[in-house]
C-alpha positions as CSV (number, residue, x, y, z in Angstrom):
1,M,-19.7,22.4,-13.5
2,E,-20.8,20.4,-16.6
3,R,-20.3,21.4,-20.2
4,N,-24.1,21.7,-20.7
5,D,-24.5,24.0,-17.7
6,I,-25.4,27.7,-18.2
7,L,-24.9,29.9,-15.1
8,L,-26.8,33.2,-14.9
9,I,-26.8,36.0,-12.4
10,H,-28.6,39.4,-12.6
11,G,-27.9,42.7,-10.9
12,T,-25.7,45.8,-11.0
13,D,-22.9,44.8,-8.6
14,Y,-20.8,43.4,-11.4
15,K,-17.7,42.6,-9.4
16,E,-19.6,40.5,-6.9
17,M,-21.6,38.9,-9.7
18,A,-18.4,37.8,-11.4
19,K,-17.1,36.3,-8.2
20,K,-20.4,34.4,-7.6
21,I,-20.3,32.9,-11.1
22,L,-16.7,31.7,-10.6
23,E,-17.5,30.4,-7.1
24,R,-20.6,28.5,-8.3
25,A,-18.5,27.0,-11.1
26,D,-15.8,26.1,-8.6
27,V,-13.1,27.3,-11.0
28,A,-10.5,27.2,-8.3
29,A,-11.0,23.5,-7.8
30,E,-10.8,22.9,-11.5
31,I,-7.5,24.8,-11.9
32,G,-6.1,22.9,-8.8
33,D,-2.5,23.7,-8.3
34,R,-2.2,27.3,-7.0
35,N,1.2,27.7,-8.8
36,K,-0.5,27.4,-12.2
37,S,-0.7,30.5,-14.4
38,V,-4.1,31.9,-15.0
39,A,-4.9,34.3,-17.9
40,L,-7.9,36.6,-18.1
41,K,-8.8,37.4,-21.7
42,P,-11.4,40.3,-22.0
43,N,-12.7,42.0,-25.1
44,L,-10.7,45.2,-25.9
45,V,-11.6,45.5,-29.5
46,A,-11.0,49.2,-29.6
47,A,-10.6,52.2,-27.3
48,R,-14.2,52.3,-26.2
49,T,-15.7,52.4,-22.8
50,P,-17.7,49.3,-21.5
51,A,-20.8,51.5,-21.2
52,S,-20.7,51.9,-25.0
53,G,-21.5,48.2,-25.4
54,A,-18.1,47.4,-26.9
55,T,-15.6,46.2,-24.2
56,T,-15.6,44.0,-21.1
57,H,-16.4,45.9,-17.9
58,S,-13.4,46.4,-15.6
59,E,-15.6,45.4,-12.6
60,L,-15.7,41.8,-14.0
61,L,-12.0,41.7,-14.3
62,A,-11.7,43.0,-10.7
63,G,-14.1,40.3,-9.5
64,A,-12.2,37.6,-11.3
65,V,-8.9,38.7,-9.9
66,E,-10.3,39.0,-6.4
67,Y,-11.8,35.5,-6.7
68,L,-8.5,34.0,-7.8
69,Q,-6.3,35.8,-5.3
70,E,-8.7,34.9,-2.4
71,H,-8.3,31.2,-3.5
72,G,-4.5,31.5,-3.4
73,F,-3.6,32.0,-7.0
74,G,-0.7,34.4,-7.5
75,R,0.3,34.0,-11.2
76,I,-2.6,36.0,-12.8
77,T,-2.2,37.9,-16.0
78,I,-4.7,40.0,-18.0
79,M,-4.0,39.7,-21.8
80,E,-5.6,40.9,-25.0
81,G,-4.8,42.2,-28.4
82,S,-7.1,44.9,-30.0
83,W,-8.1,44.7,-33.6
84,V,-5.8,45.9,-36.4
85,G,-5.8,49.7,-36.5
86,D,-6.2,50.3,-32.8
87,Y,-3.6,50.2,-30.1
88,T,-4.3,47.8,-27.3
89,L,-2.8,50.0,-24.6
90,D,-5.2,52.8,-25.6
91,A,-8.1,50.5,-25.2
92,F,-6.6,49.2,-21.9
93,R,-6.7,52.7,-20.4
94,T,-10.0,53.7,-21.8
95,A,-11.7,50.6,-20.3
96,G,-10.2,51.3,-16.9
97,Y,-8.0,48.2,-16.8
98,D,-5.0,50.2,-15.7
99,K,-6.7,50.9,-12.4
100,V,-7.5,47.2,-11.9
101,C,-3.9,46.2,-12.6
102,R,-2.5,48.8,-10.2
103,K,-5.0,47.9,-7.4
104,Y,-4.4,44.1,-7.6
105,N,-0.7,44.2,-8.8
106,V,-1.6,42.1,-11.8
107,P,0.4,42.5,-15.1
108,F,-1.1,43.2,-18.5
109,V,0.2,41.7,-21.7
110,D,-0.4,43.4,-25.0
111,L,-0.7,40.5,-27.4
112,Q,-0.2,42.7,-30.4
113,K,3.4,42.8,-29.3
114,D,3.8,39.1,-28.5
115,S,5.7,36.5,-30.4
116,W,3.7,33.6,-32.0
117,K,3.8,30.1,-33.3
118,E,1.8,28.2,-35.9
119,Y,-0.5,25.4,-34.9
120,E,-2.4,22.7,-36.7
121,A,-6.1,23.3,-36.3
122,A,-8.1,20.5,-38.0
123,G,-6.6,20.9,-41.4
124,M,-5.8,24.6,-41.1
125,K,-2.6,26.3,-40.0
126,I,-3.2,29.1,-37.5
127,K,-0.8,31.4,-35.7
128,L,-1.4,32.0,-32.0
129,C,0.4,34.2,-29.5
130,D,2.9,32.5,-27.3
131,Q,1.9,34.0,-23.9
132,A,-1.7,33.1,-24.4
133,M,-0.8,29.5,-25.3
134,A,1.6,29.3,-22.4
135,S,-1.1,29.9,-19.8
136,D,-2.2,26.9,-17.8
137,Y,-5.8,28.1,-17.5
138,M,-7.7,30.7,-19.6
139,I,-10.8,32.6,-18.5
140,S,-12.3,34.2,-21.6
141,M,-14.4,37.3,-20.8
142,P,-16.2,38.2,-24.0
143,V,-19.0,40.8,-24.5
144,L,-22.3,39.4,-25.8
145,K,-23.0,41.9,-28.6
146,G,-23.6,42.4,-32.3
147,H,-21.0,42.5,-35.1
148,C,-21.0,44.2,-38.4
149,Q,-19.6,41.2,-40.3
150,T,-20.4,38.1,-38.4
151,I,-23.8,39.4,-37.1
152,V,-23.0,38.5,-33.5
153,T,-19.9,37.9,-31.4
154,C,-19.1,36.3,-28.1
155,A,-17.0,33.3,-26.9
156,L,-15.7,31.8,-30.2
157,K,-14.8,35.1,-31.8
158,N,-13.3,36.5,-28.6
159,N,-10.3,34.2,-29.2
160,K,-9.4,36.2,-32.2
161,G,-7.7,38.5,-29.7
162,I,-5.0,35.9,-29.0
163,I,-3.8,35.7,-32.6
164,P,-1.2,38.2,-34.0
165,N,-2.2,41.1,-36.3
166,V,-0.8,39.3,-39.3
167,E,-3.2,36.5,-38.7
168,K,-6.2,38.8,-38.0
169,R,-5.6,40.3,-41.4
170,R,-5.6,36.8,-43.0
171,F,-8.8,35.9,-41.2
172,H,-10.6,38.8,-42.8
173,T,-9.4,37.8,-46.3
174,M,-10.8,34.3,-45.6
175,G,-14.2,35.6,-44.6
176,L,-13.9,35.1,-40.8
177,H,-16.3,32.3,-40.2
178,K,-14.2,29.3,-41.2
179,P,-10.9,30.5,-39.6
180,I,-12.8,31.4,-36.3
181,A,-14.3,27.9,-36.2
182,H,-10.8,26.3,-36.8
183,L,-9.1,28.6,-34.3
184,N,-11.3,27.3,-31.5
185,V,-10.0,23.7,-32.1
186,V,-6.7,24.8,-30.6
187,A,-7.5,28.0,-28.6
188,P,-7.9,27.6,-24.8
189,N,-11.6,27.8,-23.7
190,D,-11.2,26.6,-20.1
191,F,-14.0,28.9,-18.7
192,I,-16.1,31.6,-20.2
193,L,-17.3,34.5,-18.1
194,V,-19.7,36.5,-20.3
195,D,-20.3,40.2,-20.0
196,N,-24.0,40.5,-20.8
197,I,-24.3,43.8,-19.1
198,C,-24.9,46.2,-22.1
199,G,-23.7,44.7,-25.3
200,D,-24.3,46.6,-28.6
201,L,-27.2,45.9,-30.9
202,D,-25.1,45.1,-34.0
203,F,-21.7,46.8,-33.9
204,E,-18.6,45.5,-32.2
205,E,-17.4,49.1,-31.5
206,G,-20.5,50.0,-29.5
207,G,-22.7,53.0,-29.7
208,N,-26.1,51.4,-29.2
209,P,-25.9,49.4,-25.9
210,V,-28.8,47.2,-24.8
211,V,-28.8,47.0,-21.0
212,M,-29.3,43.4,-19.7
213,N,-27.4,43.6,-16.4
214,R,-26.5,39.9,-16.5
215,V,-23.3,37.9,-16.3
216,L,-23.2,34.3,-17.6
217,G,-20.8,31.3,-17.1
218,F,-20.1,28.5,-19.6
219,K,-17.6,25.7,-20.1
220,D,-18.6,25.2,-23.8
221,P,-17.9,28.1,-26.2
222,V,-20.3,26.7,-28.8
223,L,-23.1,26.4,-26.3
224,C,-22.3,29.9,-25.2
225,D,-22.6,31.3,-28.7
226,A,-25.7,29.3,-29.5
227,F,-27.4,30.7,-26.3
228,M,-26.2,34.2,-27.5
229,C,-28.2,33.7,-30.7
230,D,-31.3,32.9,-28.6
231,C,-30.7,36.1,-26.6
232,M,-30.4,38.3,-29.6
233,G,-33.1,36.8,-31.8
234,Y,-31.0,34.9,-34.3
235,S,-30.8,31.2,-35.3
236,V,-27.4,29.5,-35.1
237,E,-27.8,28.7,-38.8
238,E,-27.4,32.5,-39.5
239,I,-24.0,32.5,-37.9
240,P,-21.9,30.0,-39.9
241,Y,-18.9,29.8,-37.5
242,I,-21.0,28.5,-34.7
243,T,-22.2,25.4,-36.6
244,M,-18.8,25.0,-38.2
245,A,-17.2,24.9,-34.7
246,E,-19.8,22.3,-33.6
247,E,-18.9,20.1,-36.7
248,L,-15.2,20.3,-35.7
249,G,-16.0,19.0,-32.2
250,V,-15.5,22.2,-30.3
251,G,-18.9,22.0,-28.5
252,S,-22.6,21.7,-28.8
253,T,-25.4,24.1,-30.0
254,D,-28.1,22.1,-28.1
255,T,-29.5,24.9,-25.9
256,A,-32.8,23.0,-25.6
257,H,-31.1,20.5,-23.4
258,A,-28.8,22.9,-21.5
259,N,-29.0,23.0,-17.7
260,M,-30.0,26.5,-16.8
261,I,-28.7,27.5,-13.3
262,Y,-30.1,30.8,-12.0
263,L,-28.0,32.2,-9.1
264,N,-30.8,34.8,-8.4
265,Q,-33.8,36.3,-10.0
266,P,-33.8,39.5,-12.1
267,E,-35.0,42.7,-10.4
268,E,-36.8,45.7,-11.9
269,T,-34.1,47.8,-13.5
270,A,-35.4,48.8,-17.0
271,G,-35.9,52.4,-17.7
272,K,-33.1,53.4,-15.3
273,F,-30.4,53.6,-18.0
274,R,-29.7,56.0,-20.8
275,M,-30.7,54.9,-24.3
276,S,-29.1,55.8,-27.6
277,H,-31.5,57.3,-30.2
278,R,-31.7,54.1,-32.1
279,V,-32.6,52.1,-29.0
280,E,-35.1,54.8,-28.1
281,R,-36.8,54.3,-31.4
282,L,-37.2,50.6,-30.7
283,A,-38.3,51.3,-27.2
284,A,-41.2,53.5,-28.5
285,Y,-43.0,50.3,-29.4
286,T,-43.0,49.1,-25.7
287,A,-44.9,49.9,-22.6
288,P,-42.7,48.8,-19.7
289,E,-43.9,48.8,-16.1
290,D,-41.3,47.6,-13.5
291,A,-39.6,45.5,-16.2
292,C,-36.3,43.8,-15.4
293,S,-33.3,44.5,-17.7
294,A,-32.9,40.9,-18.9
295,C,-36.6,40.8,-20.2
296,Y,-36.7,44.3,-21.5
297,G,-33.3,44.0,-23.3
298,S,-34.5,40.8,-24.9
299,L,-37.5,42.7,-26.2
300,I,-35.3,45.4,-27.7
301,Y,-33.3,42.7,-29.5
302,A,-36.5,41.2,-30.8
303,L,-37.8,44.5,-32.1
304,D,-34.5,45.1,-33.8
305,R,-35.0,41.7,-35.7
306,L,-38.5,42.9,-36.7
307,N,-37.1,46.2,-37.8
308,D,-34.6,44.4,-40.0
309,A,-37.4,42.5,-41.5
310,G,-39.4,45.7,-42.2
311,K,-42.2,44.8,-39.8
312,L,-42.1,48.0,-37.6
313,R,-44.5,49.9,-39.9
314,G,-47.9,51.5,-39.3
315,K,-49.7,52.0,-36.0
316,L,-49.0,49.1,-33.7
317,P,-50.2,48.6,-30.1
318,K,-47.4,48.9,-27.6
319,V,-46.0,45.7,-26.3
320,C,-46.5,45.5,-22.5
321,I,-43.7,44.1,-20.4
322,G,-42.8,44.0,-16.7
323,Q,-44.0,43.1,-13.2
324,G,-46.4,46.0,-13.1
325,Y,-48.7,44.0,-15.3
326,K,-49.1,41.0,-13.0
327,G,-52.8,40.1,-12.7
328,R,-53.9,42.7,-15.2
329,T,-55.4,42.3,-18.7
330,G,-54.4,43.9,-21.9
331,E,-54.0,43.4,-25.6
332,I,-50.4,42.0,-26.1
333,G,-47.5,41.4,-23.8
334,V,-44.4,39.3,-23.4
335,G,-43.1,37.6,-20.3
336,R,-44.7,35.7,-17.5
337,C,-46.0,38.9,-15.9
338,T,-48.4,39.5,-18.8
339,S,-50.0,36.0,-18.6
340,C,-53.5,37.5,-18.2
341,F,-53.3,39.4,-21.5
342,A,-55.3,38.4,-24.6
343,K,-52.0,37.6,-26.3
344,S,-49.0,36.8,-24.2
345,L,-45.7,35.0,-24.5
346,K,-44.6,32.9,-21.6
347,G,-41.1,32.9,-20.1
348,C,-39.0,34.7,-17.5
349,P,-37.5,36.1,-19.6
350,P,-38.6,34.7,-23.0
351,K,-35.8,34.4,-25.5
352,A,-35.5,37.2,-28.0
353,A,-35.9,34.7,-30.8
354,D,-39.2,33.5,-29.3
355,M,-40.3,37.1,-28.8
356,A,-39.6,38.0,-32.5
357,E,-41.5,35.0,-33.7
358,F,-44.5,35.7,-31.3
359,L,-44.7,39.3,-32.4
360,M,-44.4,38.4,-36.0
361,E,-47.5,36.1,-35.7
362,N,-49.6,38.1,-33.2
363,W,-48.8,41.8,-33.5
364,R,-51.3,43.7,-35.5
């Protein structure tokens, strides 16, 4: 797998989806020696269920562990440190990781209790947990979601879980963006398996999940987070730590020249999940017919951007989306399936950023 590759798979069998991403990336061959230690680093920000849009799904962990064990790796550890104010082990049990650890006989390391050392990170001293840095290969497993302070969070910010609480507190006094960028100069980013199943609209603790039913694979954490901006309707310039990390040589924001590798095509799944009241309010502006989660979720993110800009006012025609509109005409729609409409945005699915721009210009 090359650093400009983006692997995408859609569906609801999350364990198998994780295994297929890792297989396509040939992670086992990249690790090589079966005696090497492999760390799985999910997002356990707080004691919230994955269905809330806050934490990494346990099925992805199970898939990653199965993949590694089937390829002969025995030194596998799940590790994470929740945010200051929450207990990692509470989050560990709430997310169902205790069951995964028992089933596969894999240990869990609470990094809130780990020792640490200080590292030089491009002109900034940063403390990192010893057990995380001692791993030979790290598979980061972030949730693609919103964040109340940094707007969005995914691969780069997920590494905040491998620093001690004292450093997390210092990061917040510094404003998060600069220290997150410098952290990733030294933090391990060997492979990134992204939980894009149902991340929250704009809050790291969840509560307003947007169902996408998608898992992604990356080698470049900066490319990952730049792609995340596209998915959620933001520009990378709105998220300073992403461009700062690029300037420090961590990776590239060039999603335009990324190599998109689709392992399958999305199926119709929108409308089959429970929405929060806030997501329901946004969904009221849509008219889905057999829409896939990836396309419909992108539209919800786009509508949230328009709502932030104060554009969801007055009587607006509903935005059509989904396979049920193939060959039909209408007023306005997004996605390839509405190509016969008077106003339609191409793409399968279009990016949320493109949807927001299209609706801003054409929705009356």
